[in-house]
LUMSEMI-895970 format. One record per residue: x, y, z of N, C-alpha, C, O, CB in turn; residue number from 0; residue in three letters. Coordinates in steps of 0.2 Angstrom, whole numbers. Glycine has a CB too. Layout:
N
+-------+-------+-------+-------+-------+-------+-------+-------+-------+-------+-------+-------+-------+-------+-------+-----+--------+
:   nxx :   nyy :   nzz :  caxx :  cayy :  cazz :   cxx :   cyy :   czz :   oxx :   oyy :   ozz :  cbxx :  cbyy :  cbzz : num : residu :
+-------+-------+-------+-------+-------+-------+-------+-------+-------+-------+-------+-------+-------+-------+-------+-----+--------+
:     X :     Y :     Z :     X :     Y :     Z :     X :     Y :     Z :     X :     Y :     Z :     X :     Y :     Z : NUM :    ALA :
...
+-------+-------+-------+-------+-------+-------+-------+-------+-------+-------+-------+-------+-------+-------+-------+-----+--------+
This chain:
162
+-------+-------+-------+-------+-------+-------+-------+-------+-------+-------+-------+-------+-------+-------+-------+-----+--------+
:   nxx :   nyy :   nzz :  caxx :  cayy :  cazz :   cxx :   cyy :   czz :   oxx :   oyy :   ozz :  cbxx :  cbyy :  cbzz : num : residu :
+-------+-------+-------+-------+-------+-------+-------+-------+-------+-------+-------+-------+-------+-------+-------+-----+--------+
:   -21 :   484 :   349 :   -18 :   485 :   356 :   -15 :   478 :   358 :   -10 :   478 :   361 :   -22 :   488 :   361 :   0 :    UNK :
:   -19 :   473 :   357 :   -17 :   467 :   360 :   -10 :   464 :   356 :    -6 :   462 :   359 :   -22 :   461 :   359 :   1 :    UNK :
:   -11 :   466 :   349 :    -5 :   464 :   345 :     1 :   468 :   347 :     7 :   465 :   348 :    -6 :   465 :   338 :   2 :    UNK :
:     1 :   474 :   349 :     6 :   478 :   351 :     9 :   476 :   358 :    15 :   475 :   359 :     4 :   486 :   352 :   3 :    UNK :
:     5 :   474 :   362 :     7 :   471 :   369 :    10 :   465 :   368 :    15 :   464 :   371 :     1 :   471 :   374 :   4 :    UNK :
:     8 :   460 :   364 :    11 :   454 :   363 :    18 :   455 :   360 :    23 :   451 :   361 :     7 :   450 :   358 :   5 :    UNK :
:    19 :   460 :   355 :    25 :   461 :   352 :    30 :   464 :   357 :    36 :   462 :   357 :    24 :   466 :   346 :   6 :    UNK :
:    28 :   468 :   361 :    32 :   471 :   367 :    34 :   465 :   371 :    40 :   465 :   373 :    29 :   476 :   370 :   7 :    UNK :
:    30 :   461 :   373 :    32 :   455 :   378 :    36 :   450 :   374 :    41 :   447 :   377 :    25 :   451 :   380 :   8 :    UNK :
:    35 :   449 :   368 :    40 :   445 :   364 :    47 :   447 :   363 :    51 :   443 :   363 :    37 :   443 :   357 :   9 :    UNK :
:    48 :   453 :   364 :    55 :   456 :   363 :    57 :   458 :   370 :    55 :   463 :   373 :    55 :   462 :   358 :  10 :    UNK :
:    62 :   454 :   372 :    64 :   455 :   379 :    69 :   461 :   379 :    72 :   462 :   374 :    68 :   448 :   382 :  11 :    UNK :
:    71 :   463 :   385 :    75 :   469 :   385 :    82 :   467 :   383 :    85 :   472 :   380 :    76 :   471 :   392 :  12 :    UNK :
:    84 :   461 :   384 :    91 :   459 :   382 :    91 :   459 :   374 :    97 :   461 :   371 :    93 :   453 :   385 :  13 :    UNK :
:    86 :   456 :   371 :    86 :   456 :   364 :    86 :   463 :   361 :    90 :   464 :   356 :    80 :   452 :   361 :  14 :    UNK :
:    82 :   468 :   364 :    82 :   474 :   361 :    89 :   478 :   362 :    91 :   481 :   357 :    77 :   478 :   365 :  15 :    UNK :
:    92 :   477 :   367 :    98 :   480 :   368 :   104 :   477 :   364 :   109 :   480 :   362 :   101 :   479 :   376 :  16 :    UNK :
:   103 :   471 :   362 :   108 :   467 :   358 :   107 :   467 :   350 :   111 :   465 :   347 :   109 :   460 :   360 :  17 :    UNK :
:   101 :   470 :   348 :    99 :   469 :   341 :   103 :   474 :   337 :   102 :   480 :   338 :    92 :   469 :   340 :  18 :    UNK :
:   107 :   472 :   332 :   110 :   477 :   327 :   105 :   479 :   322 :   100 :   475 :   321 :   116 :   474 :   324 :  19 :    UNK :
:   106 :   484 :   319 :   101 :   487 :   314 :   100 :   482 :   309 :    94 :   482 :   306 :   103 :   494 :   312 :  20 :    UNK :
:   105 :   479 :   307 :   105 :   474 :   301 :   101 :   468 :   302 :   100 :   464 :   297 :   112 :   473 :   299 :  21 :    UNK :
:    99 :   467 :   308 :    95 :   461 :   310 :    88 :   463 :   313 :    84 :   458 :   315 :    98 :   456 :   314 :  22 :    UNK :
:    87 :   469 :   313 :    80 :   472 :   316 :    74 :   470 :   312 :    74 :   470 :   306 :    81 :   479 :   318 :  23 :    UNK :
:    69 :   468 :   316 :    62 :   467 :   313 :    57 :   472 :   316 :    57 :   471 :   322 :    60 :   459 :   313 :  24 :    UNK :
:    54 :   476 :   312 :    49 :   481 :   315 :    42 :   479 :   312 :    42 :   476 :   307 :    51 :   488 :   313 :  25 :    UNK :
:    37 :   480 :   317 :    30 :   479 :   315 :    26 :   485 :   315 :    27 :   489 :   320 :    28 :   473 :   319 :  26 :    UNK :
:    22 :   486 :   310 :    17 :   491 :   311 :    11 :   488 :   314 :     8 :   483 :   312 :    15 :   494 :   303 :  27 :    UNK :
:     9 :   491 :   320 :     4 :   488 :   325 :    -3 :   487 :   322 :    -7 :   483 :   324 :     4 :   491 :   331 :  28 :    UNK :
:    -5 :   492 :   318 :   -12 :   491 :   315 :   -13 :   486 :   310 :   -18 :   482 :   310 :   -14 :   498 :   313 :  29 :    UNK :
:    -9 :   486 :   305 :    -9 :   482 :   299 :    -6 :   475 :   300 :    -7 :   470 :   297 :    -7 :   485 :   293 :  30 :    UNK :
:     0 :   475 :   305 :     4 :   469 :   306 :     9 :   468 :   301 :    13 :   463 :   302 :    -1 :   463 :   306 :  31 :    UNK :
:    10 :   472 :   296 :    16 :   471 :   292 :    22 :   471 :   295 :    23 :   475 :   300 :    16 :   475 :   286 :  32 :    UNK :
:    28 :   468 :   292 :    34 :   468 :   295 :    39 :   471 :   291 :    39 :   470 :   284 :    36 :   461 :   297 :  33 :    UNK :
:    43 :   475 :   293 :    49 :   478 :   290 :    55 :   474 :   293 :    57 :   475 :   298 :    49 :   486 :   291 :  34 :    UNK :
:    59 :   471 :   288 :    64 :   467 :   290 :    71 :   469 :   287 :    71 :   470 :   281 :    64 :   459 :   288 :  35 :    UNK :
:    75 :   471 :   292 :    82 :   474 :   289 :    86 :   468 :   288 :    86 :   463 :   292 :    85 :   479 :   294 :  36 :    UNK :
:    91 :   468 :   284 :    96 :   463 :   283 :   102 :   466 :   280 :   103 :   471 :   279 :    93 :   458 :   277 :  37 :    UNK :
:   107 :   461 :   281 :   114 :   464 :   279 :   114 :   464 :   271 :   112 :   460 :   267 :   120 :   458 :   281 :  38 :    UNK :
:   116 :   470 :   269 :   116 :   472 :   261 :   121 :   468 :   258 :   127 :   468 :   260 :   116 :   479 :   260 :  39 :    UNK :
:   120 :   465 :   252 :   125 :   462 :   248 :   129 :   467 :   245 :   127 :   473 :   244 :   121 :   457 :   243 :  40 :    UNK :
:   135 :   466 :   243 :   139 :   471 :   240 :   136 :   474 :   234 :   137 :   480 :   233 :   146 :   468 :   237 :  41 :    UNK :
:   132 :   471 :   230 :   129 :   474 :   224 :   123 :   478 :   226 :   121 :   482 :   221 :   127 :   468 :   219 :  42 :    UNK :
:   121 :   478 :   232 :   115 :   482 :   234 :   118 :   488 :   237 :   114 :   493 :   238 :   111 :   478 :   239 :  43 :    UNK :
:   124 :   489 :   238 :   127 :   495 :   241 :   129 :   500 :   236 :   135 :   502 :   235 :   133 :   493 :   246 :  44 :    UNK :
:   124 :   502 :   232 :   125 :   507 :   227 :   124 :   514 :   230 :   120 :   516 :   234 :   120 :   506 :   221 :  45 :    UNK :
:   129 :   518 :   228 :   129 :   525 :   231 :   130 :   525 :   238 :   135 :   522 :   241 :   122 :   528 :   229 :  46 :    UNK :
:   126 :   528 :   242 :   126 :   530 :   249 :   122 :   525 :   253 :   120 :   527 :   259 :   125 :   537 :   251 :  47 :    UNK :
:   120 :   519 :   250 :   115 :   514 :   254 :   118 :   512 :   260 :   124 :   509 :   260 :   114 :   509 :   249 :  48 :    UNK :
:   115 :   513 :   266 :   117 :   510 :   272 :   113 :   504 :   274 :   116 :   499 :   277 :   115 :   515 :   278 :  49 :    UNK :
:   107 :   503 :   272 :   103 :   497 :   274 :    99 :   494 :   268 :    96 :   498 :   264 :    98 :   500 :   280 :  50 :    UNK :
:    98 :   488 :   269 :    94 :   484 :   264 :    88 :   482 :   268 :    89 :   480 :   274 :    97 :   478 :   260 :  51 :    UNK :
:    82 :   482 :   265 :    76 :   480 :   269 :    71 :   477 :   265 :    70 :   478 :   259 :    73 :   486 :   273 :  52 :    UNK :
:    66 :   473 :   268 :    61 :   470 :   265 :    54 :   471 :   269 :    55 :   470 :   275 :    62 :   462 :   264 :  53 :    UNK :
:    49 :   473 :   265 :    43 :   474 :   269 :    38 :   469 :   267 :    36 :   468 :   261 :    40 :   481 :   267 :  54 :    UNK :
:    36 :   465 :   272 :    31 :   459 :   271 :    24 :   462 :   272 :    23 :   463 :   278 :    33 :   453 :   275 :  55 :    UNK :
:    20 :   462 :   267 :    13 :   464 :   268 :     9 :   458 :   270 :    11 :   452 :   270 :    10 :   467 :   262 :  56 :    UNK :
:     3 :   459 :   273 :    -1 :   454 :   276 :    -4 :   449 :   271 :    -6 :   444 :   272 :    -7 :   457 :   280 :  57 :    UNK :
:    -4 :   452 :   264 :    -7 :   447 :   259 :    -1 :   443 :   256 :    -3 :   440 :   251 :   -10 :   452 :   254 :  58 :    UNK :
:     5 :   443 :   259 :    10 :   439 :   256 :    15 :   442 :   251 :    20 :   440 :   250 :     7 :   433 :   253 :  59 :    UNK :
:    13 :   448 :   249 :    18 :   452 :   245 :    24 :   454 :   249 :    23 :   456 :   254 :    14 :   458 :   241 :  60 :    UNK :
:    29 :   455 :   245 :    35 :   457 :   248 :    38 :   463 :   244 :    40 :   462 :   238 :    41 :   452 :   250 :  61 :    UNK :
:    39 :   469 :   247 :    42 :   475 :   244 :    49 :   475 :   246 :    51 :   473 :   252 :    39 :   481 :   245 :  62 :    UNK :
:    54 :   477 :   242 :    61 :   477 :   244 :    63 :   485 :   244 :    60 :   489 :   240 :    66 :   473 :   239 :  63 :    UNK :
:    68 :   486 :   248 :    70 :   493 :   248 :    77 :   494 :   251 :    80 :   490 :   253 :    65 :   498 :   251 :  64 :    UNK :
:    78 :   501 :   252 :    85 :   503 :   255 :    84 :   509 :   258 :    79 :   513 :   257 :    90 :   503 :   249 :  65 :    UNK :
:    89 :   511 :   262 :    89 :   517 :   266 :    96 :   520 :   264 :   101 :   516 :   265 :    88 :   517 :   274 :  66 :    UNK :
:    97 :   526 :   262 :   103 :   529 :   260 :   105 :   535 :   264 :   100 :   539 :   265 :   103 :   530 :   253 :  67 :    UNK :
:   111 :   537 :   264 :   113 :   543 :   267 :   112 :   548 :   261 :   112 :   547 :   255 :   120 :   543 :   270 :  68 :    UNK :
:   112 :   555 :   263 :   112 :   560 :   258 :   118 :   565 :   259 :   117 :   570 :   261 :   105 :   564 :   258 :  69 :    UNK :
:   123 :   562 :   257 :   130 :   566 :   258 :   131 :   569 :   265 :   135 :   574 :   266 :   129 :   572 :   253 :  70 :    UNK :
:   128 :   566 :   270 :   130 :   568 :   277 :   127 :   574 :   279 :   128 :   576 :   285 :   137 :   568 :   278 :  71 :    UNK :
:   123 :   578 :   275 :   121 :   584 :   277 :   113 :   585 :   278 :   110 :   590 :   280 :   123 :   590 :   273 :  72 :    UNK :
:   110 :   579 :   276 :   103 :   579 :   275 :   100 :   573 :   279 :   104 :   570 :   282 :   100 :   579 :   268 :  73 :    UNK :
:    94 :   571 :   279 :    91 :   566 :   282 :    92 :   559 :   278 :    92 :   560 :   272 :    84 :   567 :   284 :  74 :    UNK :
:    92 :   554 :   281 :    92 :   547 :   278 :    86 :   546 :   274 :    80 :   548 :   277 :    93 :   541 :   283 :  75 :    UNK :
:    86 :   544 :   268 :    80 :   543 :   264 :    79 :   536 :   262 :    84 :   532 :   260 :    80 :   547 :   258 :  76 :    UNK :
:    73 :   533 :   263 :    71 :   527 :   261 :    67 :   526 :   255 :    64 :   531 :   253 :    68 :   523 :   267 :  77 :    UNK :
:    68 :   520 :   252 :    63 :   519 :   246 :    61 :   511 :   247 :    65 :   507 :   249 :    67 :   520 :   240 :  78 :    UNK :
:    55 :   510 :   244 :    52 :   503 :   244 :    50 :   503 :   237 :    47 :   507 :   234 :    47 :   502 :   249 :  79 :    UNK :
:    51 :   497 :   234 :    49 :   495 :   227 :    44 :   489 :   227 :    45 :   484 :   231 :    55 :   494 :   223 :  80 :    UNK :
:    39 :   489 :   223 :    34 :   484 :   222 :    35 :   481 :   215 :    35 :   485 :   210 :    27 :   486 :   223 :  81 :    UNK :
:    35 :   474 :   215 :    35 :   471 :   208 :    41 :   473 :   204 :    40 :   475 :   198 :    28 :   472 :   205 :  82 :    UNK :
:    47 :   474 :   207 :    52 :   477 :   203 :    58 :   472 :   204 :    59 :   469 :   209 :    54 :   484 :   206 :  83 :    UNK :
:    62 :   471 :   198 :    68 :   467 :   199 :    73 :   470 :   204 :    74 :   476 :   204 :    71 :   466 :   192 :  84 :    UNK :
:    76 :   466 :   208 :    81 :   468 :   213 :    88 :   469 :   209 :    89 :   467 :   204 :    82 :   463 :   219 :  85 :    UNK :
:    92 :   473 :   213 :    99 :   474 :   210 :   102 :   467 :   211 :   100 :   463 :   215 :   103 :   479 :   215 :  86 :    UNK :
:   107 :   465 :   206 :   110 :   459 :   206 :   117 :   459 :   205 :   120 :   464 :   204 :   106 :   454 :   201 :  87 :    UNK :
:   121 :   453 :   206 :   128 :   454 :   204 :   129 :   456 :   197 :   135 :   458 :   196 :   131 :   447 :   206 :  88 :    UNK :
:   124 :   455 :   193 :   125 :   457 :   186 :   125 :   464 :   185 :   127 :   467 :   180 :   120 :   453 :   181 :  89 :    UNK :
:   122 :   468 :   190 :   122 :   475 :   189 :   116 :   478 :   193 :   111 :   474 :   194 :   122 :   477 :   182 :  90 :    UNK :
:   115 :   484 :   194 :   110 :   488 :   197 :   104 :   488 :   192 :   104 :   488 :   186 :   111 :   495 :   199 :  91 :    UNK :
:    98 :   488 :   195 :    92 :   489 :   191 :    92 :   496 :   189 :    93 :   501 :   192 :    85 :   488 :   196 :  92 :    UNK :
:    90 :   497 :   182 :    91 :   504 :   179 :    86 :   509 :   183 :    80 :   507 :   185 :    89 :   504 :   172 :  93 :    UNK :
:    88 :   515 :   184 :    84 :   520 :   187 :    77 :   521 :   184 :    72 :   522 :   188 :    87 :   527 :   187 :  94 :    UNK :
:    76 :   520 :   177 :    70 :   521 :   174 :    65 :   515 :   176 :    59 :   516 :   177 :    71 :   521 :   166 :  95 :    UNK :
:    68 :   509 :   177 :    64 :   504 :   179 :    62 :   505 :   187 :    56 :   504 :   188 :    68 :   497 :   179 :  96 :    UNK :
:    66 :   507 :   191 :    65 :   508 :   198 :    59 :   513 :   199 :    55 :   513 :   203 :    71 :   510 :   202 :  97 :    UNK :
:    60 :   519 :   195 :    55 :   524 :   195 :    48 :   521 :   194 :    43 :   524 :   197 :    56 :   530 :   190 :  98 :    UNK :
:    47 :   516 :   190 :    40 :   514 :   188 :    38 :   509 :   194 :    32 :   507 :   194 :    41 :   510 :   182 :  99 :    UNK :
:    42 :   507 :   198 :    41 :   502 :   203 :    40 :   505 :   210 :    39 :   502 :   215 :    45 :   496 :   204 : 100 :    UNK :
:    42 :   512 :   211 :    42 :   515 :   217 :    35 :   515 :   221 :    30 :   518 :   218 :    45 :   522 :   216 : 101 :    UNK :
:    35 :   512 :   227 :    29 :   512 :   231 :    30 :   517 :   237 :    24 :   519 :   239 :    29 :   505 :   234 : 102 :    UNK :
:    36 :   518 :   239 :    36 :   523 :   244 :    43 :   526 :   244 :    48 :   523 :   242 :    35 :   520 :   251 : 103 :    UNK :
:    44 :   533 :   246 :    50 :   536 :   246 :    49 :   542 :   252 :    44 :   545 :   251 :    52 :   540 :   239 : 104 :    UNK :
:    54 :   542 :   257 :    53 :   547 :   262 :    59 :   547 :   267 :    63 :   542 :   266 :    46 :   546 :   266 : 105 :    UNK :
:    59 :   551 :   271 :    64 :   552 :   276 :    62 :   547 :   282 :    57 :   545 :   283 :    64 :   559 :   279 : 106 :    UNK :
:    68 :   544 :   284 :    67 :   539 :   290 :    71 :   541 :   296 :    76 :   544 :   296 :    71 :   532 :   287 : 107 :    UNK :
:    67 :   540 :   302 :    70 :   542 :   308 :    70 :   536 :   313 :    65 :   532 :   313 :    66 :   548 :   311 : 108 :    UNK :
:    75 :   536 :   317 :    74 :   532 :   323 :    71 :   536 :   329 :    71 :   542 :   329 :    81 :   529 :   325 : 109 :    UNK :
:    67 :   532 :   333 :    64 :   535 :   338 :    66 :   532 :   345 :    64 :   526 :   346 :    56 :   535 :   337 : 110 :    UNK :
:    69 :   535 :   349 :    71 :   532 :   356 :    70 :   538 :   361 :    72 :   543 :   361 :    78 :   530 :   356 : 111 :    UNK :
:    66 :   536 :   367 :    65 :   540 :   372 :    62 :   546 :   370 :    63 :   552 :   373 :    72 :   542 :   376 : 112 :    UNK :
:    57 :   546 :   366 :    53 :   551 :   363 :    57 :   556 :   359 :    54 :   562 :   357 :    51 :   555 :   369 : 113 :    UNK :
:    63 :   555 :   357 :    67 :   559 :   352 :    68 :   556 :   346 :    70 :   550 :   346 :    73 :   561 :   356 : 114 :    UNK :
:    68 :   559 :   340 :    69 :   557 :   334 :    77 :   558 :   333 :    80 :   563 :   335 :    65 :   560 :   328 : 115 :    UNK :
:    80 :   554 :   328 :    87 :   554 :   327 :    88 :   550 :   321 :    84 :   547 :   318 :    91 :   552 :   332 : 116 :    UNK :
:    94 :   550 :   318 :    96 :   546 :   312 :    97 :   539 :   314 :    97 :   537 :   320 :   103 :   549 :   309 : 117 :    UNK :
:    96 :   535 :   309 :    97 :   527 :   310 :   104 :   526 :   311 :   108 :   529 :   309 :    94 :   523 :   304 : 118 :    UNK :
:   106 :   521 :   316 :   113 :   519 :   316 :   115 :   515 :   310 :   111 :   513 :   306 :   113 :   514 :   323 : 119 :    UNK :
:   122 :   514 :   310 :   124 :   510 :   304 :   122 :   503 :   306 :   119 :   501 :   311 :   132 :   511 :   304 : 120 :    UNK :
:   123 :   498 :   301 :   121 :   492 :   301 :   123 :   488 :   307 :   119 :   484 :   310 :   124 :   488 :   295 : 121 :    UNK :
:   129 :   489 :   310 :   131 :   486 :   316 :   129 :   489 :   323 :   130 :   487 :   328 :   138 :   485 :   316 : 122 :    UNK :
:   126 :   495 :   322 :   124 :   499 :   328 :   117 :   496 :   331 :   113 :   493 :   328 :   123 :   506 :   326 : 123 :    UNK :
:   116 :   498 :   337 :   110 :   496 :   341 :   103 :   499 :   337 :   103 :   505 :   336 :   110 :   498 :   348 : 124 :    UNK :
:    99 :   494 :   336 :    92 :   496 :   333 :    88 :   500 :   338 :    87 :   498 :   343 :    88 :   490 :   330 : 125 :    UNK :
:    85 :   506 :   335 :    81 :   510 :   340 :    74 :   506 :   341 :    72 :   502 :   337 :    80 :   517 :   337 : 126 :    UNK :
:    71 :   508 :   347 :    65 :   504 :   348 :    59 :   505 :   343 :    54 :   501 :   342 :    62 :   506 :   355 : 127 :    UNK :
:    59 :   511 :   340 :    54 :   513 :   335 :    57 :   516 :   329 :    63 :   519 :   329 :    48 :   517 :   338 : 128 :    UNK :
:    54 :   516 :   323 :    56 :   520 :   317 :    50 :   524 :   315 :    44 :   522 :   316 :    58 :   515 :   311 : 129 :    UNK :
:    51 :   529 :   312 :    46 :   533 :   308 :    48 :   534 :   301 :    54 :   536 :   299 :    45 :   541 :   312 : 130 :    UNK :
:    44 :   531 :   297 :    45 :   532 :   289 :    40 :   537 :   287 :    34 :   535 :   286 :    44 :   525 :   286 : 131 :    UNK :
:    42 :   543 :   286 :    38 :   548 :   284 :    33 :   547 :   278 :    36 :   545 :   273 :    42 :   555 :   283 : 132 :    UNK :
:    27 :   548 :   279 :    22 :   547 :   274 :    21 :   540 :   271 :    18 :   539 :   266 :    23 :   552 :   268 : 133 :    UNK :
:    23 :   535 :   275 :    23 :   528 :   272 :    16 :   526 :   271 :    14 :   523 :   266 :    27 :   523 :   277 : 134 :    UNK :
:    12 :   527 :   276 :     5 :   524 :   276 :     1 :   527 :   270 :    -2 :   523 :   266 :     1 :   526 :   282 : 135 :    UNK :
:     1 :   534 :   269 :    -2 :   537 :   263 :     0 :   534 :   256 :    -3 :   532 :   252 :    -2 :   544 :   264 : 136 :    UNK :
:     7 :   534 :   256 :    10 :   532 :   249 :     8 :   525 :   248 :     7 :   523 :   242 :    17 :   533 :   249 : 137 :    UNK :
:     9 :   520 :   253 :     7 :   513 :   252 :     0 :   512 :   250 :    -2 :   508 :   246 :     9 :   509 :   258 : 138 :    UNK :
:    -4 :   516 :   253 :   -12 :   515 :   252 :   -13 :   517 :   245 :   -17 :   513 :   242 :   -15 :   520 :   256 : 139 :    UNK :
:   -10 :   521 :   242 :   -11 :   523 :   235 :    -7 :   519 :   230 :    -8 :   519 :   224 :   -11 :   530 :   234 : 140 :    UNK :
:    -1 :   516 :   232 :     3 :   513 :   227 :     2 :   505 :   227 :     3 :   502 :   221 :    10 :   515 :   229 : 141 :    UNK :
:     1 :   502 :   233 :     1 :   495 :   233 :    -6 :   492 :   236 :    -7 :   486 :   235 :     7 :   492 :   236 : 142 :    UNK :
:    -9 :   496 :   239 :   -16 :   493 :   242 :   -22 :   495 :   238 :   -21 :   499 :   234 :   -17 :   497 :   249 : 143 :    UNK :
:   -27 :   491 :   239 :   -33 :   492 :   235 :   -37 :   498 :   237 :   -41 :   500 :   233 :   -37 :   485 :   236 : 144 :    UNK :
:   -35 :   501 :   243 :   -39 :   507 :   245 :   -38 :   508 :   252 :   -33 :   505 :   255 :   -46 :   506 :   244 : 145 :    UNK :
:   -42 :   512 :   255 :   -41 :   514 :   262 :   -43 :   510 :   267 :   -43 :   511 :   273 :   -44 :   521 :   263 : 146 :    UNK :
:   -45 :   503 :   265 :   -48 :   499 :   270 :   -43 :   496 :   275 :   -45 :   494 :   281 :   -51 :   493 :   267 : 147 :    UNK :
:   -37 :   497 :   274 :   -31 :   495 :   278 :   -28 :   501 :   281 :   -25 :   505 :   276 :   -26 :   490 :   275 : 148 :    UNK :
:   -28 :   502 :   287 :   -25 :   508 :   290 :   -18 :   507 :   291 :   -16 :   503 :   295 :   -29 :   511 :   296 : 149 :    UNK :
:   -13 :   511 :   288 :    -6 :   510 :   289 :    -3 :   516 :   292 :    -5 :   522 :   289 :    -2 :   508 :   282 : 150 :    UNK :
:     1 :   516 :   297 :     4 :   521 :   300 :    11 :   522 :   299 :    14 :   517 :   296 :     3 :   521 :   308 : 151 :    UNK :
:    14 :   527 :   300 :    21 :   529 :   299 :    26 :   526 :   304 :    32 :   526 :   303 :    22 :   536 :   297 : 152 :    UNK :
:    23 :   524 :   310 :    28 :   522 :   315 :    28 :   515 :   316 :    22 :   511 :   316 :    26 :   525 :   322 : 153 :    UNK :
:    34 :   512 :   316 :    34 :   504 :   317 :    38 :   503 :   323 :    43 :   507 :   325 :    38 :   501 :   311 : 154 :    UNK :
:    37 :   497 :   327 :    40 :   496 :   333 :    45 :   490 :   332 :    43 :   485 :   328 :    35 :   494 :   338 : 155 :    UNK :
:    50 :   490 :   335 :    55 :   484 :   335 :    52 :   478 :   339 :    50 :   479 :   345 :    62 :   486 :   339 : 156 :    UNK :
:    51 :   473 :   336 :    47 :   467 :   339 :    52 :   461 :   339 :    50 :   456 :   342 :    41 :   466 :   335 : 157 :    UNK :
:    57 :   461 :   335 :    61 :   455 :   335 :    68 :   456 :   332 :    69 :   462 :   329 :    58 :   449 :   331 : 158 :    UNK :
:    72 :   451 :   333 :    79 :   452 :   330 :    81 :   446 :   327 :    81 :   440 :   330 :    85 :   453 :   336 : 159 :    UNK :
:    82 :   446 :   320 :    83 :   440 :   316 :    90 :   437 :   319 :    94 :   440 :   322 :    84 :   442 :   309 : 160 :    UNK :
:    90 :   430 :   318 :    96 :   426 :   320 :   101 :   425 :   314 :   106 :   422 :   315 :    94 :   420 :   323 : 161 :    UNK :
+-------+-------+-------+-------+-------+-------+-------+-------+-------+-------+-------+-------+-------+-------+-------+-----+--------+
C-alpha cells in the first residue's frame, strides 16, 4: 500500500494528463515490476503491432513484448517474451523461436473511471491503469521460480518517460 501511495504521489495530475501511451510507465503494486511502453522501431511494427513494451522484473530480467490489434473486430492482444531475440533491422524473429520464448499472451485493456476499454494509439493519452488478462498466473509459471511472488493483472500508471 505504501508503494502504491508513493507512486500515485510521484505522478502529478499534469503528467498523467500529458503522458502519451508510447512513453507510459506502469507499475504492478505488489511485486513492483515496471511495464515500460516505448516508441516501436519500424522493424518491430510487424503485422498489426500498435505498441512495443519492456517488462522489468525485480530480479533485473527484462522481458520484451508488443500489443497488436486483431483486425479491428476483436480485443488488443499482448505478448511478452523471455530470453528471446528481439526483432531487428535484419528481420523478424521466426514464429517458431517466439513460440518457445512466450512468457505471457492475453487481452489488454485500459481502465479509466472504473470502465475498461481499448488502449489508445501510441500518441494517445495513457489510461490510469491497465489490465493484462492472466498476466500474474502465466508469469508465475513461465518465468518465476514459484508462487512466492504475487503478481496481479492490474498495473497503475506511475511515470511518463522523457
